[in-house]
KOLDO-603805 format. One record per residue (C-alpha): y, x, z. Coordinates in steps of 0.05 Angstrom, whole numbers, plus 32768, in hexadecimal, padded with zeros to 4 digits. Layout:
# KOLDO-603805
      Y      X      Z
      Y      X      Z
...
***
This chain:
# KOLDO-603805
      Y      X      Z
   857D   8C1F   84CA
   8543   8C18   84FA
   8568   8BE0   851E
   8574   8BBC   84DC
   852B   8BC4   84CB
   8519   8BAA   850F
   8542   8B6A   8507
   8529   8B61   84C0
   84E2   8B65   84D8
   84EF   8B37   8513
   8510   8B04   84E6
   84CE   8AFE   84C1
   849F   8B02   84FB
   84CA   8ADD   852F
   84FD   8AB3   850A
   8513   8A93   854C
   8523   8AD3   8571
   8565   8AEC   858E
   857B   8B32   85A0
   85AA   8B3B   85DB
   85D3   8B77   85F2
   85DA   8B8F   8639
   8611   8B5B   8648
   85E7   8B21   8630
   860D   8B17   85EE
   85E4   8B03   85B1
   85E4   8B3B   857F
   85B4   8B1D   854D
   8595   8AD8   8541
   8556   8ACA   8519
   855F   8A9D   84DC
   853D   8A60   84FA
   8561   8A60   853E
   85A3   8A6A   851A
   8592   8A30   84EB
   8590   8A04   8528
   85DA   8A13   8533
   85EF   8A1D   84EB
   8639   8A0D   84F7
   8641   8A3C   8533
   862C   8A85   852B
   8604   8A9A   8568
   8613   8AE4   8561
   864A   8AF7   8592
   863C   8ABF   85C3
   861F   8AC9   8608
   85D7   8AB4   860C
   85E3   8A8A   864B
   861D   8A67   8629
   85EF   8A50   85F1
   85B1   8A40   861B
   85A3   8A21   865F
   8569   8A41   8684
   8544   8A06   86A3
   850B   8A30   86BF
   8505   8A5D   86E5
   853B   8A38   870C
   8550   8A78   872F
   8571   8A94   86F1
   85BC   8A8C   86F5
   85D8   8AC9   86D1
   85C4   8B03   86A4
   85AE   8B2E   86DF
   857C   8AF8   86F2
   8567   8AF1   86A9
   8558   8B3B   86A3
   852A   8B36   86DE
   8503   8AFE   86BA
   84E6   8B2A   8684
   849F   8B16   866F
   84A8   8AD2   8690
   84A5   8A91   8668
   84EB   8A74   8664
   84FA   8A2A   865D
   853C   8A23   8638
   8569   89ED   861C
   85A1   89F2   85EA
   85E3   89DF   860A
   85FE   89BA   85CD
   85E0   897A   85B0
   85AB   8971   859D
   8595   8990   85DF
   8554   89AC   85C4
   8523   89C8   85F7
   8504   8A0C   85E6
   84D3   8A3C   8604
   84E1   8A87   8604
   84CE   8ACB   861D
   84FD   8B07   8625
   84EA   8B50   8620
   8515   8B8F   8623
   8518   8BBC   85E6
   8507   8C05   85E8
   8550   8C16   85DB
   8579   8C34   8613
   85B3   8C04   8609
   8593   8BCD   8633
   8587   8B9E   85F8
   8554   8B67   85FC
   852D   8B3A   85CD
   8522   8AF0   85DC
   84ED   8ACE   85B2
   84F2   8A81   85B1
   84C5   8A48   859C
   84C6   89FC   859E
   8486   89F2   85C4
   8473   89A8   85C6
   84B9   8994   85AF
   84AC   89B0   8569
   84AC   896B   854A
   84F2   895D   8566
   8508   89A1   854C
   84ED   8996   8507
   850E   8951   8505
   8551   8965   8522
   855B   89A4   84F8
   8535   8994   84B8
   8508   89D0   84C1
   84CF   89E0   8491
   8494   8A0F   8493
   84C2   8A44   8475
   84E9   8A45   84B7
   84AC   8A5D   84DE
   8483   8A9C   84DC
   8447   8A97   84AE
   8418   8AA2   84E9
   843C   8A71   8517
   840D   8A3C   8531
   8447   8A0B   852B
   8437   8A05   84E2
   83F0   89EE   84F1
   840C   89BF   8525
   843B   89A1   84F3
   8403   8997   84C1
   83D8   8976   84F8
   8411   8949   850D
   841F   8935   84C5
   83D5   8926   84BB
   83D3   88FF   84FC
   8412   88D9   84E9
   83F5   88C8   84A4
   83B3   88B1   84C4
   83D8   8887   84F8
   8403   8867   84C2
   83C5   8857   8499
   83A5   883A   84D7
   83E3   8812   84E6
   83E4   87F5   84A0
   839A   87E5   84A4
   83A5   87C2   84E7
   83DE   879A   84CA
   83B2   8784   8490
   837A   8772   84BF
   83A9   874D   84ED
   83C6   8728   84B1
   8380   8717   8499
   836E   86FF   84DF
   83AC   86D3   84E3
   839E   86B8   849E
   8356   86A9   84B0
   836B   8687   84F1
   83A0   865F   84CC
   836D   864A   8498
   833D   8635   84CF
   8372   8607   84EB
   838A   85EB   84A8
   8373   85B1   847D
   836A   85CE   8438
   837C   8590   8411
   83BD   857D   8434
   83D3   85BE   8456
   83D8   8599   8498
   83B6   85AE   84D8
   836E   8599   84DF
   8346   857B   8518
   8338   85BF   8536
   8382   85CE   8539
   8390   8589   8557
   835C   8594   858E
   837B   85D7   859F
   83C2   85BC   85A3
   83AF   857E   85CA
   8386   85A7   85FC
   83C4   85D0   860A
   83F1   8593   8611
   83C0   856E   863E
   83BC   85AB   866B
   8408   85AC   8671
   8437   857E   8696
   8466   8566   865F
   846D   8525   8639
   8450   851F   85F4
   8433   84EA   85C6
   83F9   84E4   8596
   83F9   84B7   8559
   83B6   84A8   853B
   83C3   8491   84F3
   8390   8471   84C4
   83A0   8461   847C
   8396   8419   8467
   8378   8409   8423
   8369   8453   8414
   8321   8443   8402
   8339   8414   83CC
   8362   844D   83AD
   8325   847A   83AB
   82F8   8443   838F
   8327   842B   8358
   834D   846A   8344
   831E   84A2   8358
   831D   84DC   8389
   8354   8501   8365
   8383   84C6   8373
   836A   84C6   83BB
   837A   8510   83C3
   83BE   8503   83A4
   83CB   84CD   83D8
   83B4   84F8   8412
   83E2   8531   83FD
   841D   8501   83F7
   840D   84E2   843A
   840C   8528   845A
   8450   8539   843B
   846F   84F7   8453
   8455   84FF   849A
   8472   8546   849E
   84B4   852D   8483
   84B9   84F4   84B5
   84A9   851F   84F3
   84CC   8558   8516
   84BE   85A2   850A
   84A1   85A5   8550
   8470   856C   8542
   842A   857B   8528
   840B   8552   84F0
   83BF   8559   84E8
   838C   853B   84B9
   8350   852C   84E5
   8324   8504   84B5
   8320   84EB   846E
   835C   84BC   8474
   836B   84C7   84BE
   83A7   84ED   84D7
   83C3   8500   851B
   840A   850F   852D
   8418   8534   856E
   845F   852D   8587
   8471   855B   85C2
   84AB   854D   85F1
   84B1   8502   85E6
   84E4   84E1   8613
   84E0   8498   85FF
   84B3   8467   85DA
   84EE   8456   85AD
   84E5   849A   858C
   849C   848A   857F
   84AC   8446   8562
   84E0   8463   8532
   84B1   849A   851A
   8478   846A   8510
   84A5   8439   84EB
   84BE   8470   84BC
   8477   8487   84AC
   845E   8440   849F
   849A   842F   8472
   8493   846E   8449
   8448   8467   8440
   844F   841F   8426
   8475   8439   83EA
   8449   843C   83AB
   8431   8482   8398
   842D   848C   834C
   83F0   84B0   8330
   83DF   84B7   82E6
   8405   8478   82D4
   83E6   8450   830D
   8402   843E   8351
   83DC   8450   8390
   83EC   8422   83CA
   83DA   842F   8412
   83F8   8421   8456
   83EF   843D   849B
   83D6   8422   84DE
   83EB   844A   851B
   83D1   844D   8562
   83FF   8474   8590
   83F6   8490   85D6
   8432   84A8   85FE
   8422   84D9   8635
   845A   84E0   8667
   8468   8519   8695
   8438   8517   86D0
   8400   84F4   86AA
   83BF   851C   86A6
   838F   84F9   8676
   8352   851D   865A
   8354   852B   8610
   831A   84FC   8605
   833E   84C4   8628
   837E   84D2   8602
   835C   84CE   85BE
   8334   8491   85D3
   8374   846D   85E7
   8393   847F   85A4
   8357   8461   8581
   835E   8421   85AA
   83A7   841B   8596
   8395   8428   854D
   8360   83F1   8552
   8395   83C2   856B
   83C2   83D2   8530
   838A   83C6   84FE
   837A   8382   851D
   83C4   836E   8520
   83CA   8372   84D5
   83CF   83BC   84C4
   840D   83E3   84AF
   8426   83E4   84F6
   8428   840F   8534
   840C   83FD   8579
   841D   8423   85B8
   83E3   8428   85E7
   83E3   8402   8629
   83AA   83F7   865B
   83A7   83AD   8646
   8390   83C3   8601
   8356   83E8   8621
   8343   83AA   8649
   8342   8380   8609
   8319   83B4   85E4
   82E6   83B8   861D
   82E1   836C   861D
   82D5   836B   85D2
   8313   8341   85C7
   833D   8353   858A
   8381   8367   85A9
   83AC   8341   8577
   83DB   8323   85A9
   83E2   8364   85CF
   83F0   838B   8590
   8426   835B   8579
   8447   8365   85BD
   8448   83B1   85BC
   8449   83C2   8573
   8484   83C9   8545
   8480   83A8   8501
***
């Protein structure tokens, strides 16, 4: 009866204890340690067949284990999951050579709770593991709240950055975005092109039909330019009726001519607005930077302006590809009409 009372008491105070007989067989298992091997009763098995003693390393048999009383044992269950445990073994006062081994998870308590679905009912009421679990749960909740806050802040930061690089009327990139992208391309060593596009007759739309019509035209122009360029190209609105298209990885001027032609043709189509027709066209100045060229961004944009100037003077609604001769004509104050007719496509 006293032995039964003893195990009943130990089950409450030390729910992860084991009692061993003189041969090292398990004679009783506390409810929590048995719950960890619910399908295989521990009673009747040899202790060293259920557990591996990892430290002290000198323990190889029950005789060695008996000599390790009052020492901290580092154990591991032999079957998966191979949970690591801490333990201490003490002999009982009985003359039969029985022993009690009290076990705990130590720092692996989180793994134990997860692997065996343990709750606070599986631990002694005074076990510090309960406080540890509460602290871990509180820390986990705080970290999750912090993670969600960081995600919201990161999302807000990305949205703010995106807004800072976006033209609010058209949804295109703005001049700030264009400068950033061009700076990166200029610093690289790959081929790319820049189209500077100015709308012809846009002022007439604003003056005759109003700013609402002008905004309608700009939004349509933005949509058409996006539709007529690749996903890898960047379309930016850099002024009231000025746009820039950046085309990375350009391998021939034929590509540029075709893109420019498509944009010009599409923009010459009338745009209905409140029963009226808005008519504009586009003049384009294009600079093609080939691999190995290293222009400054200022020179690049200046060259695009020179080519655009040539398109305007050649009759508008056309594209001019920049060449050094255009710069010579511009510097001399000579309208580059002949030069534009030679290099443009119309």
